[in-house]
C-alpha positions in Angstrom: 43.4 5.3 -2.5 45.2 2.9 -4.7 44.3 -0.8 -4.3 46.7 -2.7 -1.9 47.9 -4.9 -4.7 49.1 -1.8 -6.6 51.0 -0.5 -3.5 52.9 -3.8 -3.0 53.7 -4.5 -6.5 56.8 -2.3 -6.9 60.2 -4.2 -7.0 61.9 -4.3 -3.7 65.3 -3.4 -5.3 63.9 -0.1 -6.2 63.6 1.0 -2.5 66.3 2.5 -0.4 66.1 1.8 3.3 64.0 4.9 4.2 61.9 4.4 1.0 61.3 0.8 2.1 60.1 1.9 5.6 57.8 4.5 4.1 56.3 1.9 1.7 55.7 -0.5 4.7 53.9 2.3 6.6 51.9 3.1 3.6 50.8 -0.5 3.3 49.9 -0.8 7.0 47.9 2.4 6.7 46.0 1.3 3.6 45.2 -2.2 5.4 44.0 -0.4 8.5 41.9 2.0 6.4 40.2 -0.8 4.4 39.5 -2.8 7.5 37.9 0.1 9.3 35.8 1.3 6.3 32.1 0.6 6.8 29.4 1.8 4.4 28.0 5.1 5.7 25.0 4.6 7.9 22.1 6.7 6.5 20.7 9.2 8.8 17.9 7.8 10.9 14.4 9.3 10.2 13.0 11.5 12.8 9.3 12.2 13.4 9.8 15.4 11.3 11.5 13.6 8.4 9.7 10.3 8.3 7.4 10.0 5.2 6.2 6.5 5.8 6.3 3.7 8.3 6.1 0.2 7.0 5.1 -2.8 9.4 6.3 -6.3 8.6 3.6 -8.3 10.3 4.4 -12.0 11.0 1.6 -13.9 12.8 2.6 -17.4 14.3 3.4 -20.1 11.8 6.1 -22.4 13.2 7.0 -24.1 9.8 7.7 -20.7 8.1 9.6 -18.9 10.9 13.1 -19.6 9.3 11.8 -17.9 6.1 10.4 -15.0 8.1 14.0 -14.2 9.6 15.4 -14.4 6.0 12.6 -11.9 4.8 13.5 -9.6 7.7 17.2 -9.8 7.0 16.4 -8.9 3.2 14.3 -6.0 4.2 17.1 -4.9 6.4 19.3 -4.6 3.3 17.0 -2.1 1.8 16.6 -0.1 5.0 20.3 0.2 5.5 20.6 1.7 2.0 19.5 5.0 0.8 16.0 3.4 0.2 15.2 3.8 3.8 16.4 7.4 4.4 12.9 8.7 5.2 11.2 5.4 5.9 10.9 3.6 9.2 10.4 -0.2 9.2 9.0 -2.0 12.2 8.6 -5.7 12.7 5.8 -7.6 14.6 7.2 -11.0 15.0 5.3 -13.8 16.9 8.0 -16.0 18.4 5.5 -18.6 19.6 1.7 -19.0 19.5 1.5 -16.9 22.7 4.4 -14.5 22.5 5.3 -11.7 20.2 7.8 -8.7 19.9 7.8 -5.5 18.2 11.0 -3.9 17.1 12.5 -1.5 14.5 15.0 -2.2 11.9 17.7 0.5 12.6 20.6 1.0 10.1 24.0 0.3 11.3 26.6 0.3 8.5 25.6 -2.2 5.7 23.0 -3.9 7.9 20.4 -3.4 10.5 20.1 -4.0 14.3 16.9 -4.9 15.9 15.8 -2.1 18.4 13.2 -3.6 20.8 10.0 -1.6 21.3 7.6 -3.9 23.1 7.0 -7.6 24.1 3.6 -9.3 24.1 2.3 -12.0 26.1 -0.9 -13.8 24.8 -1.3 -11.2 22.1 -4.8 -11.1 20.6 -3.7 -10.9 17.0 -6.6 -12.8 15.7 -9.1 -10.2 16.9 -9.9 -6.7 15.5 -9.3 -5.1 18.9 -5.9 -6.9 19.2 -4.9 -5.8 15.7 -5.9 -2.2 16.4 -3.9 -2.2 19.6 -0.8 -3.4 17.9 -1.1 -0.8 15.2 -1.5 1.8 17.9 1.8 0.6 19.2 3.3 1.0 15.8 2.0 4.5 15.4 3.2 5.6 18.8 6.7 4.3 18.1 6.9 5.5 14.5 4.4 8.2 13.7 4.2 9.0 9.9 1.9 10.6 7.4 1.7 7.4 5.5 1.6 3.7 6.6 1.9 0.4 4.8 2.2 -3.2 5.9 3.4 -6.6 4.7 1.8 -9.8 6.0 3.9 -13.0 6.1 2.2 -16.2 6.9 0.0 -19.0 5.4 -2.9 -17.8 3.4 -6.2 -19.0 2.2 -7.8 -16.0 0.5 -11.3 -15.0 1.6 -12.0 -18.3 3.2 -13.2 -17.7 6.7 -11.6 -19.1 9.9 -14.8 -20.4 11.3 -15.3 -22.7 8.4 -11.7 -24.1 8.8 -12.6 -25.0 12.5 -15.5 -27.1 11.4 -13.6 -30.0 9.8 -16.7 -32.1 10.0 -18.1 -30.3 7.0 -15.3 -31.9 4.9 -13.9 -35.2 6.3 -10.4 -35.7 5.3 -9.9 -32.2 4.1 -6.4 -30.9 4.1 -4.9 -27.5 3.5 -2.0 -27.0 1.1 0.4 -26.6 4.0 -0.5 -30.0 5.3 0.4 -31.8 2.1 3.3 -34.3 2.4 6.5 -33.9 0.3 7.7 -31.2 -2.1 9.0 -27.7 -1.3 7.1 -25.7 1.5 4.7 -22.9 0.3 3.0 -20.2 2.3 -6.5 -17.9 6.5 -4.0 -15.9 6.8 -2.2 -16.9 9.9 -0.6 -20.1 11.2 -1.6 -23.9 10.7 -3.9 -24.0 13.7 -7.4 -22.2 13.6 -6.5 -20.4 16.9 -3.7 -18.5 15.0 -5.8 -17.7 11.9 -7.5 -14.4 11.3 -10.3 -13.5 9.0 -9.6 -10.9 6.3 -12.8 -9.0 7.4 -11.2 -8.9 11.1 -7.9 -7.5 9.7 -9.9 -4.8 7.9 -11.9 -3.9 11.1 -8.7 -3.7 13.1 -7.0 -1.4 10.6 -10.1 0.8 10.3 -10.3 0.9 14.2 -6.7 2.0 14.5 -7.3 4.8 11.9 -4.3 3.8 10.0 -5.1 3.7 6.2 -2.5 1.7 4.4 -0.7 2.7 1.3 -0.5 -0.8 0.5 -0.9 -4.2 2.1 1.5 -6.9 0.7 0.4 -10.4 1.5 3.3 -12.6 1.5 0.9 -15.7 1.7 -0.7 -18.2 -0.7 -3.9 -17.3 -2.5 -4.3 -13.7 -1.3 -4.7 -11.9 -4.6 -8.4 -12.8 -4.4 -11.2 -10.3 -5.4 -13.2 -11.4 -2.6 -10.3 -10.7 0.0 -9.4 -7.4 -1.8 -13.1 -6.2 -1.6 -13.1 -6.7 2.1 -10.0 -4.4 2.4 -11.0 -1.8 -0.2 -11.6 1.0 2.4 -8.4 0.5 4.5 -5.7 0.2 1.8 -4.9 1.8 -1.5 -3.3 -1.2 -3.0 -3.3 -5.0 -2.4 -0.3 -7.0 -3.5 -0.4 -10.6 -3.5 -0.2 -14.0 -5.1 -3.3 -15.6 -6.8 -1.6 -19.1 -6.3 0.6 -20.6 -3.7 3.9 -18.8 -3.2 7.1 -20.7 -2.4 8.3 -20.8 1.2 11.0 -18.2 0.5 8.2 -15.7 0.0 8.6 -12.3 -1.5 12.1 -11.3 -2.7 12.4 -8.4 -0.3 16.0 -7.6 -1.1 14.8 -6.9 -4.7 11.4 -5.5 -4.2 11.8 -3.5 -1.1 13.6 -0.6 -2.7 10.6 -0.3 -5.0 8.2 -0.1 -2.0 9.9 1.9 0.6 9.7 5.3 -1.1 7.0 6.1 -3.6 5.9 2.6 -4.6 6.7 1.4 -8.2 4.3 -1.4 -8.4 5.3 -2.4 -12.0 8.9 -2.7 -11.0 7.8 -4.9 -7.9 6.1 -7.2 -10.3 9.1 -7.2 -12.6 11.6 -7.9 -9.9 9.3 -10.6 -8.4 9.2 -12.3 -11.9 13.1 -11.9 -12.4 13.6 -13.7 -9.0 11.3 -16.5 -9.4 12.3 -17.1 -13.1 15.8 -18.1 -11.8 14.8 -19.5 -8.5 15.4 -23.1 -7.6 11.7 -23.7 -7.9 10.9 -21.4 -10.8 7.2 -20.8 -10.0 5.7 -17.5 -9.0 2.6 -15.4 -9.6 1.7 -11.9 -8.4 -1.0 -9.3 -8.9 -1.4 -5.6 -7.6 -5.0 -4.5 -7.1 -6.1 -0.8 -7.0 -8.8 -0.9 -4.4 -10.3 2.4 -5.6 -11.5 0.5 -8.7 -13.2 -2.5 -7.0 -16.6 -0.8 -6.6 -16.6 -0.1 -10.4 -15.5 -3.7 -11.0 -18.3 -5.0 -8.8 -20.9 -3.0 -10.7 -19.8 -4.4 -14.1 -19.6 -8.1 -12.7 -23.1 -7.5 -11.1 -24.6 -6.6 -14.5 -23.1 -9.9 -16.1 -24.1 -12.0 -13.1 -27.7 -10.6 -13.3 -27.8 -11.3 -17.1 -26.3 -14.8 -17.4 -26.0 -18.1 -15.5 -22.8 -20.0 -15.5 -22.7 -23.2 -17.5 -21.4 -26.0 -15.2 -20.3 -27.9 -18.2 -17.6 -25.2 -18.6 -16.0 -25.5 -15.2 -13.4 -28.2 -16.1 -12.0 -26.0 -18.7 -11.5 -22.8 -16.5 -8.1 -21.7 -15.4 -7.9 -23.1 -11.9 -5.3 -21.4 -9.7 -4.9 -24.2 -7.0 -4.3 -27.8 -6.3 -7.5 -28.4 -4.4 -10.1 -31.0 -5.6 -12.5 -29.5 -6.4 -10.8 -26.3 -7.0 -11.5 -23.3 -4.7 -9.8 -20.5 -6.6 -10.2 -19.8 -10.4 -8.8 -16.9 -12.5 -11.3 -14.1 -12.5 -10.9 -13.1 -16.1 -11.3 -16.6 -17.3 -14.5 -17.1 -15.3 -16.1 -13.9 -16.5 -15.1 -14.8 -20.2 -16.9 -18.1 -19.7 -20.0 -16.5 -18.0 -20.5 -13.7 -20.5 -21.4 -14.2 -24.2 -22.0 -10.6 -24.8 -18.8 -9.1 -26.6 -19.5 -5.5 -25.6 -20.4 -6.3 -22.0 -17.3 -8.6 -21.7 -15.1 -5.8 -23.2 -16.5 -3.5 -20.5 -15.6 -6.0 -17.9 -12.0 -6.5 -19.3 -11.4 -2.8 -19.5 -12.4 -2.3 -15.8 -10.3 -5.4 -14.7 -7.3 -3.8 -16.4 -7.8 -0.7 -14.2 -8.4 -2.7 -11.1 -5.4 -5.0 -11.5 -3.0 -2.7 -13.4 0.2 -4.7 -12.7 0.7 -8.5 -12.7 3.3 -11.1 -13.7 3.7 -14.8 -13.6 6.0 -17.6 -14.6 4.7 -20.0 -17.3 3.6 -22.4 -14.5 2.5 -22.3 -10.9 3.2 -24.8 -8.1 0.8 -26.6 -5.8 1.9 -28.9 -2.9 -1.0 -31.2 -3.9 -0.7 -31.5 -7.6 2.8 -30.2 -8.4 3.5 -28.0 -11.4 0.3 -26.7 -13.2 0.1 -24.7 -16.4 -0.9 -21.1 -16.8 -3.0 -20.8 -19.8 -4.6 -17.4 -19.1 -3.9 -14.9 -16.2 -5.6 -11.7 -14.9 -3.6 -11.5 -11.6 -6.5 -12.1 -9.4 -8.9 -15.0 -8.5 -12.5 -15.6 -7.7 -14.3 -18.5 -6.1 -17.6 -17.8 -7.9 -17.7 -21.2 -9.8 -16.4 -23.4 -6.9 -18.3 -26.5 -5.9 -16.0 -27.2 -3.0 -17.0 -27.3 0.7 -16.6 -23.6 0.7 -19.2 -22.9 -1.9 -22.0 -21.9 0.6 -19.5 -19.8 2.7 -18.7 -17.9 -0.6 -22.3 -16.6 -0.7 -21.8 -14.9 2.6 -19.0 -12.7 1.3 -19.5 -9.0 0.8 -18.3 -9.5 -2.8 -21.1 -11.9 -3.4 -23.6 -9.6 -1.8 -22.6 -6.6 -4.0 -22.4 -8.6 -7.3 -25.5 -10.9 -7.0 
């Protein structure tokens, strides 16, 4: 069909009355056709054709809710395209601290509608049983041979919820989401302890549901943590997360979702993430992808180094910190091990294993902290550790499974 401008550009004098009438009818038909045209809706996957179900999981966090809806809309763009032909995407969204809804993103033209599945009152999303029950609802609504999930909320790496509820251990302590001023960044969970979930609890819930995840993407701060990944190594093949804070916008789903919905291309996910944040209003972003199958081997190498050498506290101030806390809680894992291990051969063994464990990563030249503002990135491995921390969480760190298996 010729564009309308071409159809109406012929000189009027060239038309006889009947020809003029025909031309008018052609223009009217063209306009009606263009107005009625909608992008073709891709066929909705059936239980027989579905190859994967992806759950977007949003625990309650009132300050981030507007960003969550943007994330869902961006994911919907990918679902409405050919990227979602054989993949179903469900959303579990907490609409308050005590209410939640589960629905599916169903293609309709160039966008998606929300098809309700279930509503929840007082959902127990901070318990393993509650998580397992919610995942059972997901499987019942959209059975598939493969599952994956994204988690959007605040994040605090491996740090346990129980410790966050004991503010007496650190008078005046504030989390990054409580800092005044500056752009908003993204425990995993909400701002109150009652809406926060331990990573080990999430792992227990997924295991109880019997739904091994192809990947878990954490759209939260500080979740590319070796301690957190280690807790999840038996329930997911890959962990995608940020070793630093992530801006309130979160993951650029419109860009990365097409790389995740089919066969994941983790290198392209990192590339798209970097492209987005390089040109974003606040151009600060870090991402790492951890292959969980390599974590046991990484723990063995780290264990050898930890057994052979003691960390020199005098080196702590020079380490690559990955947060704005004082003292820092999260450090770059590769930089810490380089400071700990003076044996070149053993250090090379670690670096080789680290490259296999975190095969994909990307970062802007700087990262952002709501406490300290813009911070430089001198060295980067895509994953953090709290091994050298002297913060109020130092004792809690020795209770992690990662510590137990590396010391």
